C-alpha positions in Angstrom: 42.1 -29.3 -17.4 38.7 -28.9 -17.3 37.2 -29.3 -21.1 35.3 -26.2 -20.5 38.1 -24.3 -21.6 38.9 -24.1 -25.4 42.0 -22.6 -27.3 44.2 -23.1 -24.7 47.9 -21.6 -24.4 50.7 -22.1 -22.6 53.7 -20.8 -21.8 57.2 -22.5 -22.6 58.1 -25.2 -19.8 60.0 -23.9 -17.1 58.6 -20.3 -17.8 55.8 -18.1 -16.4 53.3 -16.4 -18.7 53.6 -12.6 -18.8 49.6 -12.4 -18.6 47.3 -14.3 -18.4 43.9 -13.7 -20.6 40.3 -15.5 -19.7 38.4 -14.8 -22.8 34.3 -15.3 -22.5 32.8 -16.1 -25.6 28.8 -15.4 -25.9 28.3 -17.2 -29.4 24.6 -16.3 -29.7 24.7 -13.0 -29.0 27.5 -12.9 -31.9 26.0 -12.7 -35.1 27.8 -10.8 -38.6 28.4 -7.1 -38.1 25.6 -5.2 -39.7 26.9 -1.8 -39.5 26.6 1.2 -36.5 25.1 1.3 -33.8 23.8 5.1 -33.9 25.9 8.1 -32.7 27.5 5.7 -30.2 31.3 5.7 -30.4 31.5 2.0 -28.5 33.2 -1.0 -30.8 31.4 -4.4 -30.3 33.7 -6.9 -29.1 32.8 -10.5 -30.6 35.6 -11.5 -27.7 35.5 -10.3 -23.6 39.3 -10.7 -22.6 39.7 -10.6 -18.9 42.8 -10.5 -16.8 42.8 -13.7 -14.4 42.0 -11.6 -11.6 39.3 -10.0 -13.1 37.6 -13.6 -14.2 37.9 -14.5 -10.2 35.3 -11.5 -9.3 32.9 -14.1 -11.2 32.0 -17.1 -8.9 30.5 -18.7 -12.1 34.3 -18.7 -13.2 36.2 -18.7 -10.1 34.7 -22.3 -9.5 36.3 -23.1 -12.8 39.5 -21.4 -12.3 40.5 -23.2 -8.7 43.1 -25.6 -10.4 43.7 -23.4 -13.3 47.6 -24.4 -14.7 49.9 -21.8 -13.7 51.5 -21.9 -17.1 48.3 -21.6 -19.3 48.7 -17.7 -20.5 45.5 -17.7 -22.3 42.0 -19.8 -22.5 38.2 -19.0 -23.8 35.0 -20.1 -22.1 31.9 -20.6 -24.0 29.1 -19.1 -21.6 25.8 -21.5 -21.6 23.5 -20.0 -24.1 20.8 -20.1 -21.2 22.5 -17.5 -19.0 22.4 -14.7 -22.0 19.2 -16.2 -23.5 17.7 -13.5 -25.3 20.3 -10.7 -24.2 21.7 -8.3 -27.1 25.7 -8.8 -27.6 25.2 -4.4 -27.0 24.3 -5.2 -23.0 27.0 -7.9 -22.5 29.4 -5.6 -23.9 28.1 -2.8 -21.2 27.9 -5.4 -18.7 32.0 -6.3 -19.6 33.0 -2.3 -19.4 31.1 -2.2 -16.1 33.1 -4.9 -14.8 36.3 -4.1 -15.9 35.9 -0.6 -14.8 35.6 0.9 -18.2 32.4 2.3 -18.1 30.7 3.5 -15.2 27.2 2.9 -13.9 26.1 6.1 -13.8 27.4 6.5 -17.5 25.5 3.3 -18.2 22.2 4.8 -16.6 22.6 8.0 -18.3 22.2 5.8 -21.5 19.6 3.6 -20.4 17.4 4.3 -23.5 20.6 2.3 -25.4 21.2 -0.5 -22.4 18.5 -3.2 -21.2 19.5 -2.8 -17.8 17.3 -5.2 -16.5 19.2 -7.8 -19.2 22.4 -6.2 -18.1 21.7 -7.1 -14.1 20.3 -10.6 -14.6 23.7 -11.7 -16.8 25.8 -10.1 -13.8 23.4 -12.5 -11.2 23.9 -15.5 -13.9 27.8 -14.9 -13.8 27.4 -14.5 -9.8 29.6 -11.5 -10.1 31.0 -10.2 -7.0 28.5 -7.8 -5.2 31.8 -6.0 -4.1 32.4 -4.5 -7.7 31.4 -1.1 -7.4 28.5 -0.7 -9.8 26.6 -4.0 -8.6 24.5 -2.2 -5.5 23.3 0.2 -7.5 22.5 -1.8 -10.8 20.4 -4.4 -8.7 18.5 -1.8 -6.7 17.2 0.2 -9.7 16.9 -3.2 -12.2 17.1 -6.5 -11.1 14.2 -8.4 -12.2 13.1 -9.6 -8.8 11.8 -6.2 -8.1 9.3 -7.0 -10.7 7.8 -9.2 -8.3 7.3 -7.1 -4.9 
């Protein structure tokens, strides 16, 4: 198994896992908790748990998961620092919520005074998220760094 996978847990021999969790870690954006974040009710995560199928929406992860053993039920992947350099945990959390369908792009745009949507767009590009995800076109039309150079 690829050494990028950490803290791997497997189902008992001869059985299949009841669920498969792919956990993403962004250690350079996770500090000690310093208190609340205004009136926003969002609870910031320290780890981002995806189902196997949600993880496949990222070409970056899909490549690693091609030979994923069927008996693995849990593993962690530490995302390389260069992919999220200078990003706040708050913005990574927003991308996670968009990716998993827990937030709409409309909600994120309404709160653009809170989120750095260009950084969110940049991370979605770095993770090679599928353009088929509902929020991707709208996010990139308006907030892509590429538009700064046109």
